[in-house]
C-alpha positions in Angstrom: 98.5 116.9 82.4 97.1 113.4 82.5 93.8 112.0 83.7 93.4 108.7 85.6 90.8 106.7 87.4 90.9 107.8 91.0 91.8 105.1 93.6 91.0 104.9 97.3 94.7 105.7 98.0 94.1 109.2 96.4 91.4 110.2 98.9 93.6 112.4 101.1 94.8 114.5 98.1 91.3 114.6 96.6 89.7 115.8 99.8 92.4 118.5 100.2 91.4 119.8 96.7 87.7 119.6 97.6 88.4 121.6 100.7 90.3 124.3 98.7 87.3 124.5 96.3 84.9 124.8 99.2 87.0 127.7 100.7 87.2 129.4 97.2 83.4 129.2 96.8 82.9 130.5 100.3 85.3 133.4 99.7 83.0 134.4 96.7 79.9 134.3 98.9 78.5 131.2 97.1 76.8 128.7 99.4 77.6 125.8 97.0 79.5 123.0 98.7 79.2 124.8 102.1 77.3 122.0 103.8 80.1 119.4 104.1 79.3 118.3 100.5 81.0 116.5 98.9 82.4 114.5 101.8 84.7 111.6 101.8 81.9 109.0 101.4 80.6 110.7 98.3 84.0 110.7 96.7 84.6 107.1 97.7 81.3 106.2 96.1 82.4 107.9 92.9 85.6 105.9 93.0 83.8 102.6 93.7 81.5 103.3 90.7 84.6 103.9 88.5 83.4 107.5 88.0 86.0 109.5 90.0 88.9 110.9 88.0 92.1 112.6 89.1 94.1 115.0 87.0 97.9 115.0 87.5 100.7 117.4 86.7 103.9 115.4 86.8 103.2 113.2 89.9 101.0 115.7 91.7 97.2 115.4 91.9 95.9 118.8 90.8 92.2 118.2 90.2 89.3 115.9 90.7 86.1 115.3 88.7 83.3 112.8 88.7 82.2 111.8 85.2 79.3 109.5 84.6 77.8 107.9 81.6 74.6 107.0 83.4 71.4 109.2 83.5 71.2 111.7 86.3 67.9 111.4 88.2 68.0 115.2 89.0 67.9 115.9 85.2 64.6 114.0 84.6 62.6 117.2 85.1 63.8 120.6 84.0 62.1 123.9 84.7 62.1 127.3 83.1 63.5 125.8 79.9 64.3 122.5 78.3 67.1 120.2 77.4 68.5 120.5 73.9 67.4 117.0 73.2 66.4 113.7 74.9 69.4 111.7 73.7 71.7 109.8 76.0 74.3 112.0 77.7 77.4 112.1 79.9 77.4 114.0 83.2 80.1 116.1 84.9 79.9 116.6 88.7 82.2 117.6 91.5 84.9 119.2 89.5 87.6 120.8 91.7 91.0 122.2 90.9 93.8 122.7 93.3 94.3 126.4 94.3 97.9 126.2 93.0 96.6 125.3 89.5 93.6 127.5 89.2 93.3 129.6 86.0 95.9 127.4 84.3 93.6 125.6 81.9 93.0 122.5 84.1 89.1 122.8 84.0 89.2 123.3 80.3 91.4 120.2 80.0 88.9 118.2 82.0 86.0 119.4 79.7 88.0 118.4 76.6 88.8 115.0 78.1 85.1 114.6 79.0 84.2 115.2 75.3 86.6 112.6 74.2 85.4 110.0 76.8 81.8 110.8 75.8 82.5 110.1 72.2 84.3 106.9 73.1 81.1 105.9 74.9 79.0 106.8 71.8 77.4 109.8 73.6 77.0 113.0 71.7 75.6 115.0 74.7 77.0 116.3 78.0 75.0 117.8 80.8 76.3 119.8 83.7 74.7 121.8 86.5 76.0 124.5 88.8 75.0 127.0 91.4 73.4 130.1 89.9 76.0 132.3 91.6 79.0 130.2 90.5 80.1 132.7 87.8 83.5 131.1 87.1 81.9 127.7 86.3 79.1 129.4 84.2 81.8 131.3 82.3 83.8 128.2 81.7 80.8 126.3 80.4 79.7 129.0 78.1 83.2 129.6 76.8 83.4 125.8 76.0 80.1 125.7 74.0 77.7 124.6 76.7 74.2 126.2 76.4 72.0 127.2 79.4 68.9 125.0 79.4 67.0 125.8 82.5 66.7 124.9 86.2 66.9 121.5 87.9 66.6 120.5 91.6 69.0 118.1 93.2 67.8 115.3 95.4 68.2 117.4 98.5 66.0 120.2 96.9 68.8 122.6 96.1 68.2 124.6 92.9 70.8 124.5 90.2 71.1 125.9 86.7 71.6 123.3 83.9 73.7 123.3 80.8 74.1 120.9 77.9 76.6 120.6 75.0 76.0 118.7 71.9 79.1 117.1 70.4 80.0 116.3 66.8 81.9 113.2 66.0 84.9 115.3 64.7 86.4 115.8 68.2 89.8 114.2 68.4 92.3 113.7 71.2 
């Protein structure tokens, strides 16, 4: 697997994967991503900001993720808990894996690459949020050393649970 900056020419493949993720969440009875989010304009904004990434297997695009090294406004206030620290952090949003590659280590690969990229940007913290009912994501985060920190609210008012991982500088590619 390899990770690359997403380009506008990748939008069709990315949106197919997003659609598969939306269907998967719906099949589990989770209302996350069931309101046409993220749509093509959201993904194109990620790409324009150089924050959209594709993951490939051979020549096939098999996953998408948005990784940012800017502060997330929704994370300014946390309820029913607290962040591990107030240090600068990286953010993971909009991670989706093709249904043909689910449960094959792709999401774990993305998390590992995020750690490496964070360290390359001199960031020792990563923050992520997810829907409370998204048990696969919660399990993935916990398995990879992310700690539950509390509740945040997105700009649209949707409630999400928040996680953070503190990195050490010993992580290597």
